[in-house]
C-alpha positions in Angstrom: -43.1 -2.1 36.9 -40.9 0.2 35.0 -40.5 -0.6 31.1 -37.0 -1.2 30.1 -35.4 1.6 27.7 -35.1 0.8 24.2 -31.3 -0.2 23.2 -31.0 0.4 19.6 -27.6 0.9 17.6 -27.1 1.5 13.9 -23.8 2.3 12.2 -22.3 4.3 9.3 -19.5 2.5 7.2 -18.7 -0.9 6.6 -17.9 -3.5 9.5 -14.8 -4.6 8.1 -12.1 -1.8 9.4 -9.6 -0.7 6.9 -6.2 0.9 8.4 -6.7 4.1 10.2 -10.2 3.9 9.6 -13.5 3.9 12.1 -17.3 3.4 12.1 -19.6 5.5 13.9 -22.1 4.0 16.0 -25.3 5.8 16.8 -27.8 4.8 19.4 -31.4 6.0 19.8 -31.6 9.2 21.8 -34.4 9.6 24.7 -34.4 12.1 27.5 -32.7 10.8 30.8 -31.0 8.0 28.9 -27.4 7.3 30.3 -25.3 5.2 27.7 -22.2 2.9 28.3 -20.6 1.4 25.0 -18.7 -1.9 25.5 -16.2 -3.6 23.5 -16.1 -7.8 24.1 -18.2 -7.0 27.0 -15.8 -4.7 28.8 -16.9 -0.8 29.0 -15.0 1.3 27.0 -13.7 4.3 29.3 -15.3 7.4 28.6 -17.8 5.8 25.7 -20.9 7.4 27.3 -22.3 9.4 24.6 -25.4 8.4 22.2 -22.5 8.0 19.5 -19.3 6.5 19.5 -16.5 6.0 17.0 -15.0 2.6 16.9 -11.5 1.5 15.3 -10.6 -2.0 16.8 -12.1 -5.0 15.4 -14.0 -6.8 17.9 -17.9 -7.3 19.5 -19.4 -4.0 20.5 -22.3 -3.5 22.5 -24.3 -0.6 24.2 -25.8 -0.6 27.9 -28.3 1.9 28.4 -30.1 2.7 31.7 -33.1 5.2 32.3 -34.1 7.4 34.9 -35.5 4.3 36.6 -32.2 2.5 36.7 -33.8 0.0 34.4 -30.9 -1.4 31.8 -31.4 -2.6 28.7 -28.3 -4.1 26.1 -28.3 -4.0 22.5 -27.5 -6.5 20.0 -23.9 -7.1 19.4 -22.1 -5.5 16.3 -18.9 -7.2 15.3 -16.2 -5.0 13.4 -13.5 -7.3 11.5 -10.1 -5.9 11.0 -9.1 -5.8 6.9 -6.4 -8.6 6.1 -4.6 -5.7 4.3 -2.4 -4.0 7.2 0.5 -2.7 5.2 2.4 -3.1 1.7 5.8 -3.4 1.0 7.6 -3.2 -2.3 11.0 -5.6 -2.9 13.0 -5.7 -5.7 15.0 -8.5 -7.6 18.3 -6.6 -7.6 20.1 -3.2 -7.3 17.9 -0.3 -7.9 20.5 1.7 -9.9 20.8 -0.2 -13.1 22.2 0.4 -16.6 20.3 1.3 -19.7 18.6 -1.6 -21.2 18.7 -3.7 -18.1 15.4 -3.9 -15.9 14.5 -4.5 -12.2 11.4 -6.7 -10.9 9.3 -4.8 -8.0 7.1 -7.2 -6.2 4.9 -7.1 -3.6 2.4 -9.0 -1.4 0.2 -11.7 -3.0 -3.5 -12.5 -1.7 -6.6 -13.7 -3.2 -9.1 -10.9 -4.1 -6.6 -8.0 -4.4 -6.4 -5.1 -6.8 -3.2 -3.8 -7.7 -2.1 -0.4 -9.5 1.3 0.2 -10.2 2.4 4.4 -10.3 5.6 5.9 -12.0 5.9 9.2 -10.7 2.6 9.7 -9.3 1.1 8.5 -12.6 -0.8 5.5 -13.5 1.1 3.0 -15.4 -1.2 1.6 -18.3 -1.5 -2.3 -17.6 0.3 -2.6 -14.5 -2.4 -4.5 -12.4 -0.2 -7.5 -11.2 1.7 -8.1 -8.2 5.0 -7.9 -10.0 6.0 -5.1 -12.0 9.3 -4.8 -14.5 10.7 -1.4 -14.3 12.9 -0.4 -17.3 12.8 3.7 -16.8 13.9 6.0 -14.0 11.6 7.4 -11.6 9.5 6.8 -8.3 7.5 3.8 -8.1 4.5 3.1 -5.7 1.6 0.7 -5.7 -1.9 0.9 -4.6 -3.3 -2.5 -3.3 -7.5 -2.8 -3.0 -8.9 -5.6 -0.7 -12.7 -5.5 -0.4 -13.3 -1.8 0.4 -9.7 -1.0 1.9 -7.1 0.5 -0.1 -3.4 0.9 0.9 -0.6 2.8 -0.8 3.2 1.6 -0.4 6.3 3.3 0.2 8.2 4.6 -2.9 10.8 3.0 -4.4 13.4 4.9 -6.3 15.0 3.6 -9.6 17.7 5.3 -11.6 18.9 4.2 -14.9 22.6 5.0 -15.8 23.2 5.8 -19.5 25.5 3.1 -21.4 29.0 4.5 -22.6 29.0 5.0 -26.4 30.8 2.3 -27.8 32.3 3.2 -31.5 35.5 2.1 -32.6 37.4 3.9 -35.5 40.2 2.9 -37.5 42.8 4.8 -39.8 43.8 3.7 -43.2 42.0 0.3 -44.6 41.3 -2.7 -42.3 43.9 -4.7 -44.3 47.2 -5.6 -42.6 50.0 -6.0 -45.0 53.2 -7.9 -43.4 54.0 -6.6 -40.3 51.8 -3.6 -40.7 49.2 -2.7 -38.2 46.2 -0.7 -38.4 45.2 1.6 -35.3 41.7 1.1 -33.8 40.7 3.8 -31.4 37.4 4.4 -29.1 35.9 7.4 -28.1 37.4 8.7 -24.7 35.2 9.3 -21.6 36.3 10.4 -18.5 35.7 7.5 -15.9 35.4 4.8 -18.6 37.6 1.9 -18.8 38.4 -0.2 -21.7 39.2 -4.0 -22.5 39.7 -4.9 -26.3 39.1 -8.6 -27.4 40.0 -10.7 -30.6 
């Protein structure tokens, strides 16, 4: 009677897989052992070493065969994909606005999420909600932390256009005698359009 090999596995990392992350599985090492890693009980092609990087969610196990063709299967290790897979930013209106106006930047909502907005690569102090009111020109991004998984959004460019100067001057006194008149003048700037109100 030949003894079965020991099929023991350990892993380095977190059983919750973040986007583009993986977990290292490590098996016990002994001479003459043949390894085969499996995902959901199906052999993984090429996964025949004592170590294996797992990047997909599912149930992983290891089958070990020794020189006497005796087989032993490890306990199952389950990897779970993080619910946080992507971040997108939506805006409440145009991203080119006038000075003094604002645009609301919105992102995903979820329980247990931690938010941090950045402008031009710098953390915006106190901007830790899923929505942010942008009043300054710049490139805005959002980082979201869910458990041990962190994702960063694509950037959104906000441009603030200066308001035209609206100063009216007049010649003489602002008193009209009889059929007289007073000339009101606005500053002339190329590209401006004008509308007077009474």
